[in-house]
Structure formats: structure tokens, C-alpha cells
C-alpha positions in Angstrom: 0.0 -0.3 0.1 0.9 3.6 0.0 1.0 4.9 3.3 2.8 7.6 5.3 4.7 7.1 8.1 6.7 8.9 10.5 9.0 6.9 12.5 10.8 8.4 15.2 15.0 6.6 16.3 16.2 7.0 19.0 20.1 6.4 20.2 20.1 2.5 19.8 17.1 1.7 17.8 16.8 0.5 14.2 13.4 0.3 12.5 12.4 -2.2 9.5 9.6 -1.4 7.0 7.0 -2.2 5.5 6.4 -4.8 8.0 5.5 -3.6 11.8 8.3 -0.9 12.3 9.6 -1.9 15.7 12.6 0.0 17.7 15.2 -2.4 19.9 17.2 -1.5 22.4 18.7 -3.4 24.5 15.9 -6.6 25.5 13.4 -4.3 25.0 11.1 -4.8 21.6 7.4 -2.5 20.7 5.8 -1.2 18.2 6.2 2.8 17.3 4.7 3.3 13.9 2.2 5.7 13.4 0.6 7.1 10.2 1.7 11.1 9.4 1.5 13.6 12.0 -2.7 14.0 11.4 -2.9 10.3 11.1 -4.3 10.6 7.9 -3.2 9.9 4.4 -2.6 13.3 2.5 -1.0 11.7 -0.8 1.6 14.3 -0.2 4.9 13.8 -2.4 8.4 13.8 -2.2 9.8 17.0 -4.4 13.6 16.0 -4.5 15.1 19.0 -4.8 17.8 20.2 -2.8 17.3 23.9 -2.1 19.8 24.1 0.8 23.0 26.1 0.3 25.7 23.3 -0.4 23.6 20.5 -0.6 23.8 18.0 -3.5 21.3 15.9 -5.5 22.9 12.5 -6.7 21.2 11.1 -9.7 21.0 7.8 -10.4 19.5 5.9 -13.6 20.7 2.3 -15.2 21.4 4.4 -18.4 24.3 5.9 -16.3 28.1 5.4 -15.6 29.9 4.9 -12.2 32.5 7.1 -13.9 29.9 9.9 -14.3 29.5 12.9 -11.6 26.0 12.0 -10.5 24.1 14.5 -11.8 21.0 15.1 -13.7 22.9 15.4 -16.7 25.6 12.6 -16.0 23.8 10.1 -14.0 25.5 7.1 -12.0 24.6 3.4 -12.8 24.7 1.7 -9.9 24.7 2.8 -6.1 28.0 2.0 -5.6 29.3 5.6 -5.9 26.8 6.7 -2.8 28.8 4.8 -0.5 31.6 6.6 -0.6 30.0 9.5 0.4 28.3 10.8 3.8 25.4 12.9 2.8 24.6 16.1 4.5 21.3 17.9 5.2 19.7 18.3 2.4 21.3 16.7 0.3 19.0 14.0 -2.4 19.4 10.7 -3.5 17.6 11.0 -7.3 16.1 7.8 -8.7 15.1 7.9 -12.4 11.6 6.9 -12.6 10.8 3.9 -14.2 14.3 2.3 -13.6 14.8 -1.0 -11.5 18.2 -2.0 -9.6 18.5 -5.5 -8.3 20.8 -4.2 -5.6 20.4 -2.6 -2.5 21.1 1.3 -2.0 23.4 2.2 1.1 23.5 5.8 2.5 25.5 7.3 5.4 24.4 10.3 7.1 26.2 12.6 9.4 23.3 12.2 12.1 22.6 15.9 12.3 19.2 16.1 13.1 19.0 20.0 12.5 18.5 21.3 9.1 16.5 19.7 6.2 16.4 15.7 5.9 18.9 13.9 3.5 15.9 12.6 0.7 15.9 9.8 -1.2 13.1 9.6 -4.2 12.3 9.9 -7.7 12.8 12.3 -10.1 9.0 12.5 -11.8 6.3 11.2 -9.5 4.0 11.3 -12.4 5.9 8.4 -14.5 6.8 4.4 -13.1 8.0 4.3 -10.0 11.9 3.7 -9.4 12.1 -0.1 -8.2 14.6 -2.0 -6.0 14.1 -5.6 -6.2 16.0 -8.3 -4.9 16.1 -11.6 -4.5 13.9 -12.4 -1.5 16.8 -11.7 0.8 18.8 -8.2 2.1 17.2 -5.3 2.6 16.0 -2.8 -0.4 17.6 0.7 1.8 20.0 1.0 4.3 20.6 3.8 6.7 23.6 4.7 8.6 23.7 7.6 11.1 20.9 9.1 9.7 19.3 12.2 11.9 16.7 13.3 9.2 15.7 11.0 6.1 12.5 11.1 4.1 11.4 8.3 1.6 9.4 8.9 -1.3 7.7 7.3 -4.5 9.4 4.5 -4.5 9.0 0.3 -5.3 10.6 -1.7 -3.1 10.2 -5.4 -3.8 11.3 -9.2 -3.1 13.4 -8.2 0.1 13.3 -9.2 3.3 13.7 -6.1 5.1 12.5 -2.5 2.8 14.2 0.1 4.8 16.4 -0.4 7.4 17.6 3.1 9.3 19.6 3.5 12.3 20.4 6.7 14.4 22.9 7.9 16.1 23.3 9.4 19.6 20.7 11.5 20.1 18.5 9.4 17.5 16.8 10.7 14.2 13.4 10.9 12.4 12.7 9.1 9.2 9.4 9.6 7.3 8.3 7.3 4.8 5.4 8.4 2.5 3.7 7.5 -1.5 5.6 4.4 -0.9 5.0 0.5 -2.5 6.5 -2.5 -0.4 5.8 -5.7 -2.4 
């Protein structure tokens, strides 16, 4: 389904979606997910534009090249170049609409909770969704040291875990909306 979720991450918590989101801290295991702030599906979509001074957008399209610079005009083909980066508040990972990848997307952040979130989304919310399709195991999206993360407009398919995000000291916030988990 297409449900918006807001998940608060504490310093030793992990979240897994689409199944019941859980926070795990020591021996405590309790569900914590809830629908958007007002409890309603407002149909909001991620606009993946980096408007923060110094923020970057990293574009990925299956027709791109990992030796390119990751811009809209010269996108990367795979998620590998992201592994070498630490995403800053306001940075965006933009996946080409209609494209499908068969490897996990892994990102790491600074853990900063101030400023705008790091976003992962599509370049065209009106076109077919970008898809990450695994082989029945693994995690489609793994986000480490997230302070604030927004994920929207994607299809995550055939994985054991759709999204696994964890914060750093002081926790973090992950917002998930307009997603398909299949």
C-alpha cells in the first residue's frame, strides 16, 4: 500500500519497514510506527530538489555510468558511488523514474538532526516508480547514521526488509511516504 509513516529513532533503535516498524534497544521490542502527523493519508509527494546552500543532488539511472559525476545530466548507473559519500542535511538521492535496480541502496549520513532531511526519491513522481527489487533476501534501503531522512515515491520489492535505518547518539527521524512495499 501507499501509506505515509513517521518514525522516531532513538540512539540505539532500528526500524524495519514495511512490516510493523519496531524499535529495538536492549531487550525491549515494541512497535512505534504511526501514520502521518495528522493520522491521514494526505497524498503528499517528495519533491527531490536540494534547496539548501551547499546541498547536492545525486542522480542515478540505469543508463548512467559510475564514472560520471552523478548529476542529472550525467547520472551514476548503480548505487556503488553513494557508498563513498557521507550525505549532509539537504542532500538528495534521485532515482530515475521507471528504472529498476537489483542491489541494495546504502547511504550514510552525519547524524545531524538540524536542518533539512536527506531525501531519497524519484525524479518524476508522475511516471512509473523507481524500483529496488532483490532476490527475496536482504534489505532494499539501508541508511546509517541518519539524523533526518525522507524516503518517498519508490517501490521496494522482494526483500526480507524494505527499509532499515538507524540513528546515532541523540536519535533521528525517518519519514516514509507514497511507497509501495511488495
